[in-house]
C-alpha positions as CSV (number, residue, x, y, z in Angstrom):
1,X,-11.1,0.2,-30.3
2,X,-7.9,-1.3,-31.8
3,X,-6.8,-2.2,-28.2
4,X,-10.2,-3.9,-27.6
5,X,-9.9,-5.9,-30.8
6,X,-6.2,-6.8,-30.2
7,X,-6.8,-8.2,-26.8
8,X,-10.4,-9.3,-27.3
9,X,-11.6,-7.5,-24.2
10,X,-15.2,-8.4,-24.8
11,X,-16.7,-7.4,-21.4
12,X,-16.7,-3.9,-20.1
13,X,-17.5,-3.6,-16.3
14,X,-18.8,-0.2,-15.3
15,X,-20.0,0.1,-11.7
16,X,-22.6,2.8,-11.0
17,X,-22.4,3.3,-7.2
18,X,-24.0,6.0,-5.2
19,X,-24.7,5.4,-1.5
20,X,-27.7,7.1,0.1
21,X,-25.3,9.3,2.0
22,X,-23.9,10.7,-1.3
23,X,-27.3,11.3,-2.9
24,X,-26.5,15.0,-3.2
25,X,-24.0,14.2,-6.0
26,X,-27.0,13.3,-8.2
27,X,-29.1,15.8,-10.1
28,X,-32.1,13.6,-9.3
29,X,-34.2,14.1,-6.2
30,X,-33.1,12.1,-3.0
31,X,-36.4,10.2,-3.0
32,X,-35.6,8.9,-6.5
33,X,-32.2,7.8,-5.4
34,X,-33.8,6.1,-2.4
35,X,-31.5,3.8,-0.4
36,X,-28.8,4.3,-3.0
37,X,-27.6,2.9,-6.3
38,X,-25.4,-0.2,-6.8
39,X,-25.6,-1.1,-10.5
40,X,-23.0,-3.0,-12.4
41,X,-23.3,-2.4,-16.2
42,X,-21.7,-5.1,-18.3
43,X,-21.3,-4.0,-21.9
44,X,-20.3,-6.2,-24.8
45,X,-17.2,-4.5,-26.2
46,X,-15.9,-6.1,-29.4
47,X,-19.0,-6.8,-31.5
48,X,-22.0,-5.1,-33.0
49,X,-22.1,-2.0,-35.2
50,X,-18.9,-0.5,-34.0
51,X,-16.9,-3.4,-35.4
52,X,-19.1,-4.2,-38.5
53,X,-18.3,-3.4,-42.1
54,X,-18.6,0.3,-43.0
55,X,-19.3,2.0,-46.4
56,X,-19.2,5.7,-47.0
57,X,-19.2,7.0,-50.5
58,X,-21.1,7.3,-53.8
59,X,-23.4,4.8,-55.3
60,X,-24.9,5.3,-58.8
61,X,-24.3,9.1,-58.4
62,X,-25.9,9.2,-54.9
63,X,-24.0,9.6,-51.7
64,X,-24.7,7.1,-48.9
65,X,-23.3,5.5,-45.9
66,X,-23.7,2.0,-44.3
67,X,-22.8,0.4,-41.0
68,X,-23.4,-3.3,-40.5
69,X,-24.3,-4.6,-37.0
70,X,-23.2,-8.2,-36.6
71,X,-23.1,-10.6,-33.6
72,X,-22.2,-14.3,-33.5
73,X,-23.7,-16.7,-31.0
74,X,-20.4,-17.1,-29.2
75,X,-19.9,-13.3,-28.8
76,X,-23.3,-13.0,-27.2
77,X,-23.1,-16.1,-25.1
78,X,-19.7,-15.4,-23.5
79,X,-20.7,-11.9,-22.3
80,X,-24.1,-13.2,-21.2
81,X,-22.4,-16.0,-19.1
82,X,-20.0,-13.4,-17.7
83,X,-23.0,-11.2,-16.6
84,X,-25.0,-14.1,-15.1
85,X,-21.9,-15.3,-13.2
86,X,-21.5,-11.8,-11.8
87,X,-25.2,-11.6,-10.8
88,X,-24.9,-15.0,-9.1
89,X,-21.8,-13.8,-7.2
90,X,-23.6,-10.7,-6.1
91,X,-26.9,-12.5,-5.4
92,X,-28.7,-10.0,-7.5
93,X,-31.0,-9.8,-10.5
94,X,-29.9,-9.4,-14.1
95,X,-31.6,-7.0,-16.5
96,X,-31.0,-7.7,-20.2
97,X,-31.3,-4.6,-22.4
98,X,-32.2,-4.8,-26.1
99,X,-34.2,-3.4,-29.0
100,X,-35.8,-6.7,-30.1
101,X,-39.0,-4.9,-31.4
102,X,-37.0,-3.5,-34.3
103,X,-33.6,-5.1,-34.7
104,X,-32.9,-8.6,-35.9
105,X,-29.6,-8.6,-34.0
106,X,-31.4,-7.8,-30.8
107,X,-33.8,-10.7,-31.3
108,X,-30.8,-12.9,-31.9
109,X,-29.1,-11.4,-28.8
110,X,-32.2,-12.2,-26.7
111,X,-32.4,-15.8,-28.0
112,X,-28.8,-16.5,-26.9
113,X,-29.2,-14.7,-23.6
114,X,-32.3,-16.6,-22.7
115,X,-30.5,-19.9,-23.5
116,X,-27.8,-18.9,-21.1
117,X,-30.4,-18.0,-18.5
118,X,-31.4,-21.6,-18.3
119,X,-28.0,-22.4,-16.7
120,X,-28.6,-19.8,-14.1
121,X,-32.1,-20.5,-12.8
122,X,-31.1,-19.1,-9.4
123,X,-30.5,-15.6,-10.9
124,X,-33.7,-13.4,-11.2
125,X,-33.8,-12.3,-14.8
126,X,-35.8,-9.8,-16.9
127,X,-35.5,-8.1,-20.3
128,X,-36.2,-4.5,-21.1
129,X,-36.3,-2.4,-24.3
130,X,-33.5,0.1,-24.5
131,X,-35.7,3.1,-24.9
132,X,-37.7,2.1,-21.8
133,X,-34.5,1.4,-19.9
134,X,-33.3,5.0,-20.7
135,X,-36.5,6.3,-19.3
136,X,-36.5,4.1,-16.2
137,X,-32.9,4.9,-15.4
138,X,-34.0,8.5,-14.7
139,X,-37.5,7.7,-13.3
140,X,-36.6,4.9,-10.9
141,X,-32.9,3.9,-11.2
142,X,-32.8,1.7,-8.1
143,X,-34.8,-1.0,-9.9
144,X,-31.6,-1.7,-11.8
145,X,-29.5,-2.4,-8.7
146,X,-27.7,-5.6,-9.6
147,X,-26.3,-6.4,-13.0
148,X,-27.3,-4.9,-16.4
149,X,-26.3,-6.6,-19.6
150,X,-26.1,-4.4,-22.8
151,X,-24.8,-4.8,-26.3
152,X,-22.0,-2.5,-27.6
153,X,-23.7,0.6,-29.0
154,X,-26.6,0.7,-26.6
155,X,-24.2,0.2,-23.7
156,X,-22.1,3.1,-24.9
157,X,-25.1,5.4,-24.5
158,X,-26.6,4.0,-21.4
159,X,-23.4,3.9,-19.4
160,X,-22.8,7.6,-20.1
161,X,-26.4,8.3,-19.1
162,X,-25.7,6.5,-15.8
163,X,-22.8,8.9,-15.2
164,X,-25.3,11.7,-15.4
165,X,-27.6,10.1,-12.9
166,X,-24.8,9.8,-10.3
167,X,-23.6,13.4,-11.1
168,X,-20.5,13.0,-13.1
169,X,-18.6,10.7,-15.6
170,X,-15.8,11.3,-13.1
171,X,-17.6,8.9,-10.8
172,X,-17.4,6.0,-13.3
173,X,-14.3,3.7,-13.3
174,X,-14.3,0.8,-15.7
175,X,-12.5,-2.5,-16.5
176,X,-12.3,-4.1,-19.9
177,X,-12.0,-7.9,-19.5
178,X,-10.7,-10.4,-22.0
179,X,-10.0,-14.2,-22.0
180,X,-6.2,-13.6,-21.5
181,X,-5.6,-9.9,-21.0
182,X,-7.5,-7.1,-19.4
183,X,-7.0,-3.4,-18.6
184,X,-8.8,-0.7,-16.6
185,X,-9.5,2.9,-17.4
186,X,-11.4,5.9,-16.0
187,X,-14.5,6.4,-18.1
188,X,-14.1,10.2,-18.2
189,X,-12.0,12.2,-20.6
190,X,-8.7,13.9,-20.1
191,X,-10.1,17.3,-19.0
192,X,-7.3,19.4,-20.4
193,X,-9.0,22.6,-19.1
194,X,-8.1,21.7,-15.5
195,X,-4.8,19.8,-16.2
196,X,-2.1,20.6,-13.6
197,X,-4.5,22.5,-11.3
198,X,-4.7,19.7,-8.6
199,X,-8.5,20.0,-8.4
200,X,-9.7,17.0,-10.4
201,X,-11.8,14.3,-8.8
202,X,-9.7,11.1,-8.6
203,X,-12.7,8.7,-7.9
204,X,-12.6,7.0,-11.4
205,X,-8.8,6.5,-11.3
206,X,-8.9,5.1,-7.7
207,X,-12.0,3.0,-8.5
208,X,-10.3,1.6,-11.7
209,X,-7.4,0.5,-9.5
210,X,-9.9,-1.3,-7.3
211,X,-11.3,-3.0,-10.4
212,X,-7.8,-4.0,-11.4
213,X,-7.2,-5.7,-8.0
214,X,-10.6,-7.4,-8.3
215,X,-10.9,-8.3,-12.0
216,X,-7.3,-8.6,-13.1
217,X,-5.3,-9.7,-10.1
218,X,-8.0,-11.8,-8.3
219,X,-7.6,-9.9,-5.0
220,X,-11.2,-9.1,-4.1
221,X,-10.4,-8.3,-0.4
222,X,-7.8,-5.7,-1.3
223,X,-10.2,-4.3,-3.9
224,X,-12.9,-3.9,-1.2
225,X,-10.4,-2.2,1.0
226,X,-9.8,0.4,-1.7
227,X,-13.6,0.9,-2.3
228,X,-14.1,1.2,1.5
229,X,-11.3,3.8,1.8
230,X,-12.7,5.8,-1.1
231,X,-16.3,5.9,0.2
232,X,-15.1,6.6,3.7
233,X,-13.5,9.8,2.6
234,X,-16.6,10.9,0.7
235,X,-18.8,10.0,3.7
236,X,-16.7,12.3,5.8
237,X,-17.7,15.2,3.5
238,X,-14.5,15.6,1.6
239,X,-14.6,16.3,-2.2
240,X,-12.4,18.0,-4.8
241,X,-13.2,21.4,-6.3
242,X,-14.0,20.0,-9.7
243,X,-16.7,17.8,-8.2
244,X,-17.9,20.4,-5.7
245,X,-19.2,22.8,-8.5
246,X,-22.4,20.7,-9.0
247,X,-23.2,20.0,-5.4
248,X,-25.4,22.3,-3.3
249,X,-24.9,21.0,0.2
250,X,-21.8,22.0,2.2
251,X,-18.7,19.8,1.7
252,X,-15.1,20.1,2.7
253,X,-13.1,20.9,-0.5
254,X,-9.6,19.5,-0.8
255,X,-7.0,19.1,-3.6
256,X,-6.6,16.0,-5.7
257,X,-3.5,15.0,-4.0
258,X,-4.9,15.6,-0.5
259,X,-8.0,13.5,-1.3
260,X,-5.7,10.7,-2.6
261,X,-3.6,10.8,0.5
262,X,-6.7,10.6,2.7
263,X,-7.9,7.5,0.8
264,X,-4.5,5.9,1.2
265,X,-4.5,6.6,4.9
266,X,-8.0,5.2,5.3
267,X,-7.0,2.0,3.6
268,X,-3.9,1.6,5.8
269,X,-6.1,1.8,8.9
């Protein structure tokens, strides 16, 4: 969080990609995955309740705690414009997630997003309550193919849920984009229980490098080469042991370093 604040990395890009050929990675039925998932979740990253004032302590003899959720119009507009620009580039729809039936900040959020939408009349646009979105992500996730715009705390929850839908947080790279500086990171944890065993799935790290080429270095063709190399190895049936544990159909298990070498070789072709 200090890093986000220091560099004002206000937009978190988290791709949720699962081709139909890799539907077995998901705990959902193949018919629910359908033709595959290609969702880009864009989460606002430096505003909202995580960065609001906090109080924790006694008041007139009673213990209490308080978290303030605050957004400015500029904070909402810039991430909304970023999301609409991405949807236009992808020629896809944009789904705006909110809790406007309860939260004043969500009603304010919607107002600013809908103002931004007027400048992107070519982008199909809809809004959805966050609780319904959580339900729909499991029931019919392909409806979100395209771009999903989410505020900070709600995005924190839904992006992790999306990891569950595709089978692992280890399948979720991410990029944190600011006006001057950006950085990329795998969305998963450090997994100390398998450290040094050469069995970890490197998808999120390799995918984060692809995002670095695309979002930070403005080299989209090279980024696509990395994505193509990565999915090519998966399509050939190769996975690492850490990922294989949750998959029923037969796959060819390789080490982390072997998987990485195969991806590199595929890119060089």
